[in-house]
C-alpha positions in Angstrom: 0.0 0.0 0.0 2.8 2.5 0.9 4.3 2.3 -2.6 1.0 3.1 -4.3 1.3 6.8 -3.5 4.7 6.9 -5.2 3.5 5.1 -8.3 0.5 7.4 -8.7 2.6 10.5 -8.2 4.9 9.2 -11.0 1.9 8.6 -13.2 0.7 12.2 -12.7 4.1 13.8 -13.2 4.5 11.9 -16.5 1.5 13.9 -17.8 2.8 17.2 -19.1 0.1 19.4 -17.6 1.6 22.9 -18.0 -1.1 25.4 -17.0 -3.9 25.4 -18.1 -3.5 21.9 -19.5 -4.7 18.9 -17.5 -3.2 16.3 -19.8 -5.4 13.5 -18.5 -4.5 13.8 -14.8 -8.1 14.4 -13.7 -9.3 11.5 -15.8 -6.8 9.2 -14.0 -8.0 10.5 -10.6 -11.6 10.2 -11.6 -11.2 6.6 -12.7 -9.9 5.6 -9.3 -12.6 7.7 -7.5 -15.4 6.1 -9.5 -14.3 2.7 -8.3 -14.9 3.9 -4.8 -18.5 5.1 -5.6 -17.7 8.7 -6.3 -19.9 10.6 -8.7 -17.6 12.5 -11.1 -18.6 15.8 -12.7 -16.2 17.4 -15.2 -16.7 21.2 -15.5 -15.0 22.9 -18.4 -14.8 26.7 -18.5 -13.0 28.1 -21.5 -9.5 26.6 -21.5 -9.7 25.0 -18.1 -10.7 21.5 -17.0 -12.1 21.0 -13.5 -13.3 18.0 -11.6 -15.9 17.9 -8.9 -16.3 14.5 -7.5 -18.4 13.4 -4.5 -19.1 10.3 -2.5 -22.3 10.5 -0.5 -25.1 13.1 -0.2 -25.1 13.8 3.5 -23.3 16.6 5.5 -20.7 17.4 6.5 -18.9 17.6 3.2 -15.1 17.0 3.6 -13.3 18.1 0.5 -9.8 17.6 -0.8 -8.9 20.5 -3.2 -5.9 20.9 -5.5 -4.6 21.5 -9.0 -3.2 19.3 -11.7 -1.6 22.1 -13.7 2.1 22.9 -13.2 4.4 25.8 -14.1 6.6 25.5 -17.1 9.8 23.5 -16.7 12.2 26.3 -17.5 15.6 25.7 -19.0 15.7 22.0 -19.7 19.5 21.9 -19.8 19.5 22.8 -16.1 17.4 19.7 -15.1 19.3 16.6 -14.0 16.6 14.5 -15.6 13.7 15.3 -18.0 11.1 17.2 -16.0 8.2 15.0 -17.1 10.0 11.7 -16.8 9.8 11.0 -13.0 13.0 9.7 -11.6 13.8 8.5 -8.0 17.2 9.1 -6.6 17.6 7.8 -3.1 14.5 9.1 -1.2 13.8 11.9 -3.7 11.3 11.8 -6.6 12.2 14.3 -9.2 9.8 15.9 -11.8 7.8 19.0 -12.4 4.9 19.1 -10.1 6.4 16.5 -7.7 5.9 18.9 -4.7 3.4 21.3 -6.2 1.2 19.5 -6.1 0.9 16.1 -7.7 2.4 14.3 -4.7 -0.4 15.8 -2.6 -3.0 14.6 -5.1 -1.7 11.1 -5.1 -1.6 11.1 -1.3 -5.3 12.2 -1.2 -6.4 9.5 -3.6 -4.5 6.7 -1.8 -5.7 7.9 1.6 -9.3 8.0 0.4 -9.0 4.5 -1.1 -7.8 3.2 2.3 -10.4 5.0 4.2 -13.4 3.9 2.1 -12.2 0.3 2.3 -11.9 0.6 6.1 -15.1 2.7 6.6 -17.4 2.0 3.7 -20.4 3.5 5.6 -18.6 6.6 6.8 -20.4 9.8 8.0 -21.1 12.7 5.6 -19.6 13.0 2.2 -16.1 13.1 0.7 -15.5 15.4 -2.2 -12.7 16.4 -4.6 -12.4 19.9 -6.2 -9.5 19.7 -8.7 -8.6 22.4 -11.3 -6.0 22.9 -14.0 -6.0 26.7 -13.6 -4.3 27.4 -10.2 -0.8 28.3 -11.7 -2.4 30.5 -14.4 -4.9 33.3 -14.4 -7.1 31.5 -11.8 -10.3 32.8 -13.5 -11.7 29.6 -15.0 -10.8 27.1 -12.2 -11.8 26.8 -8.6 -13.6 30.1 -8.5 -16.0 29.0 -11.3 -16.6 25.6 -9.7 -17.4 27.3 -6.4 -19.9 29.6 -8.3 -21.5 26.5 -9.8 -21.8 24.8 -6.4 -23.1 27.9 -4.7 -25.8 28.4 -7.4 -27.2 24.9 -6.5 -26.6 25.4 -2.8 -24.0 22.6 -2.5 -21.7 23.5 0.3 -18.3 22.4 1.4 -18.0 22.1 5.2 -14.3 21.3 5.6 -11.5 21.5 3.1 -7.8 20.5 2.9 -5.9 22.2 0.1 -2.9 20.2 -0.8 -0.5 23.1 -1.3 3.1 22.4 -0.2 2.8 24.0 3.2 5.7 22.2 5.0 9.0 23.8 5.6 11.8 21.7 7.0 9.8 18.5 7.8 6.6 17.0 6.6 3.6 18.7 8.3 5.7 21.0 10.4 3.5 23.9 9.1 -0.2 24.0 8.5 -1.6 27.1 6.7 -4.8 28.0 8.5 -5.4 31.2 6.5 -3.9 33.5 3.9 -3.5 37.2 3.6 -5.6 39.1 1.1 -4.0 40.4 -2.1 -4.8 43.4 -4.2 -2.8 44.8 -7.1 -2.8 48.2 -8.8 -1.5 49.5 -12.1 -1.0 53.2 -11.6 -0.8 55.8 -14.5 0.5 59.3 -13.6 0.3 61.9 -16.4 2.7 64.8 -16.9 3.6 66.9 -19.9 6.3 65.8 -22.3 8.9 68.2 -23.5 12.6 69.1 -23.9 14.8 68.7 -20.8 16.4 72.1 -21.5 13.0 73.9 -21.1 11.7 72.8 -17.7 9.2 75.6 -17.7 7.4 73.9 -20.5 7.2 70.4 -19.0 5.6 68.6 -16.1 7.8 65.7 -15.2 5.7 62.7 -14.1 8.7 61.0 -12.5 9.3 64.0 -10.2 5.5 64.2 -9.5 5.3 60.6 -8.6 8.3 60.2 -6.3 6.8 61.8 -3.2 3.5 60.0 -3.5 5.2 56.6 -4.1 7.5 57.2 -1.2 4.6 57.9 1.1 2.7 54.8 -0.1 5.7 52.6 0.4 6.4 54.1 3.9 2.8 54.2 5.1 1.8 52.1 8.1 -1.4 50.2 7.1 -2.3 48.3 10.2 -0.7 46.4 13.1 -1.9 43.0 12.0 -3.5 40.7 14.6 -2.9 37.4 16.3 -3.2 35.5 13.0 -1.6 37.9 10.5 1.5 40.1 10.2 1.2 43.8 9.3 0.0 44.6 5.9 2.8 44.9 3.3 2.8 47.4 0.3 5.4 46.6 -2.4 6.2 48.4 -5.6 6.9 45.8 -8.2 7.7 47.8 -11.3 8.1 51.4 -12.5 8.2 52.5 -16.2 8.7 55.8 -17.8 10.8 57.6 -20.3 10.9 57.8 -24.1 14.3 56.2 -24.6 15.9 59.6 -25.2 17.9 61.4 -22.5 16.9 64.8 -23.6 13.1 64.3 -23.4 11.0 64.6 -20.3 8.4 61.8 -20.5 4.7 62.4 -20.6 3.6 59.7 -18.2 4.8 57.2 -15.6 3.4 53.7 -14.9 3.9 52.0 -11.6 2.7 48.5 -10.5 2.2 47.7 -6.8 0.7 45.0 -4.6 -0.6 44.8 -1.0 -0.7 41.6 1.0 -3.2 42.5 3.8 -4.7 41.1 7.0 -8.3 40.8 8.1 -7.8 44.3 9.6 -8.3 45.8 6.1 -10.5 45.2 3.1 -10.5 46.3 -0.6 -12.5 49.5 0.0 -10.2 50.7 2.9 -7.1 50.1 0.8 -8.4 51.8 -2.3 -9.6 54.8 -0.2 -6.2 55.3 1.4 -4.3 54.9 -1.8 -6.6 57.4 -3.6 -6.3 59.9 -0.7 -2.5 59.8 -0.8 -2.4 60.3 -4.6 -5.0 63.0 -4.6 -3.1 64.8 -1.8 -0.3 65.4 -4.2 -2.7 66.8 -6.8 -1.7 64.1 -9.3 -3.5 63.5 -12.6 -3.8 59.7 -12.4 -5.8 56.5 -13.1 -5.6 53.1 -11.3 -6.6 49.8 -12.7 -7.2 47.5 -9.7 -7.0 43.7 -9.6 -8.7 41.9 -6.7 -6.7 38.7 -6.2 -8.4 37.5 -3.1 -9.7 38.4 0.4 -7.9 37.3 3.5 -9.3 34.3 5.4 -8.6 32.5 8.6 -9.7 29.1 10.0 -9.8 29.4 13.8 -9.4 26.4 16.1 -12.3 24.0 15.6 -13.3 20.7 14.2 -11.0 20.7 11.1 -7.9 22.0 12.8 -8.4 19.6 15.7 -8.7 16.7 13.2 -5.6 17.8 11.2 -3.3 18.6 14.1 -4.4 15.4 15.8 -3.6 13.3 12.7 -0.2 15.0 12.4 0.6 14.3 16.1 -0.5 10.7 15.8 1.5 10.2 12.6 4.7 12.2 13.2 4.7 13.0 16.9 4.9 16.7 16.1 2.8 19.7 16.9 2.5 21.7 13.7 3.0 25.5 13.5 -0.1 27.3 12.3 0.7 30.0 9.8 -0.8 32.5 7.3 2.5 33.4 5.6 3.2 32.9 1.9 1.3 33.7 -1.2 -2.3 33.0 -2.2 -4.0 29.7 -2.9 -7.3 28.5 -4.2 -8.4 28.3 -0.5 -9.3 32.0 -1.0 -12.2 31.0 -3.2 -13.5 28.2 -0.9 -13.3 29.9 2.5 -15.8 32.7 1.7 -18.6 30.1 1.3 -18.3 29.4 5.0 -16.0 26.4 4.8 -13.2 25.7 7.2 -10.1 25.6 5.1 -6.5 24.6 5.8 -3.5 23.9 3.5 -1.3 20.8 4.2 1.2 19.3 1.8 4.9 18.5 1.2 7.9 20.6 1.8 8.1 23.6 -0.5 11.9 24.1 -0.8 12.0 23.2 -4.5 8.6 24.3 -5.9 8.7 26.2 -9.2 12.4 25.5 -9.4 14.4 23.3 -11.8 14.9 19.8 -10.4 11.7 20.1 -8.3 11.5 17.0 -6.1 9.6 15.5 -3.2 10.6 13.0 -0.5 9.1 9.6 -1.0 9.0 9.0 2.7 7.2 12.3 3.2 4.6 11.3 0.7 3.9 8.1 2.5 3.6 10.0 5.8 1.3 12.6 4.1 -0.9 9.8 3.0 -1.1 8.5 6.6 -2.0 12.0 7.8 -4.7 12.5 5.2 -6.1 9.1 6.1 -6.1 9.7 9.8 -7.8 13.1 9.2 -10.6 11.4 7.4 -10.9 8.9 10.3 -11.0 11.8 12.8 -13.6 13.7 10.8 -15.9 11.0 9.3 -15.6 7.7 11.0 
């Protein structure tokens, strides 16, 4: 049984599912779930394939969520072995998606197979929400599936997202929330002209600098017991015509805020606009709302997950909201308790991405024991 998770991970890695392609990964998963009595529903939105699979009709609904798509392999010559030909060296399984997150998907499937065999008449329902659009624009994946489920009043009660949450050891960190994310593309207008005639120009670079400095140095909040202080980061600035004797007519700046539950989109936009208006700038902003912050406080799901980790590894995991965003941000607003738990994240998105085989076996045991704690 313990080798099954390795073989399934290898089978998934061998499918070249660069976002938004699924390359047959979901079909492979669905076939195994169907044998357990799951009802599979494929949802295709534009270029994205999604799988909603459920066993049972009762509540609570315990859901495994994840993605089959992976980021591009990058420079192939830098890989020790071909990225879509899984290779084991010692305890490490190499291949694109090994840690992010085909290893988690395989562990979920094998754990579910074991649990259904041991508890065929389990409580509630087990579900899978799998997308091929997590590494891409994230507009036709989990968010669309959730919209579909909400429209028919089908609710997820508890959810484990298989993102690689672990740091130094398997399950040493569980993400019980994520910061919100909002991005802005700022356009500041000036007046173009010759540098030798400053009286005839309005330099947007000069105009922007005080405002951008204030934005970057502003204190947004103090955070709270679950989240650090909100962070504002400029990610790019562009201006100029390419000539050294021309004052440009406009400046573009891109920025992002990762924010806590102390703030919301409206408060952030209001403060940014107030600062820019205070400098009497002629500007426009295009906003992108990447996701609201969410937190899963101690309760049934965290008790089940941390109890499973303790029973399997002997460790008490750290609860954290650090890192980027995940598809949990689309599931949590429905009222679901959501955590992220997966392999170590040291090599994700890198060349020579790999995962520990022994970690995957332990992760399978943790997922299994969580199901036992929740639904037996």
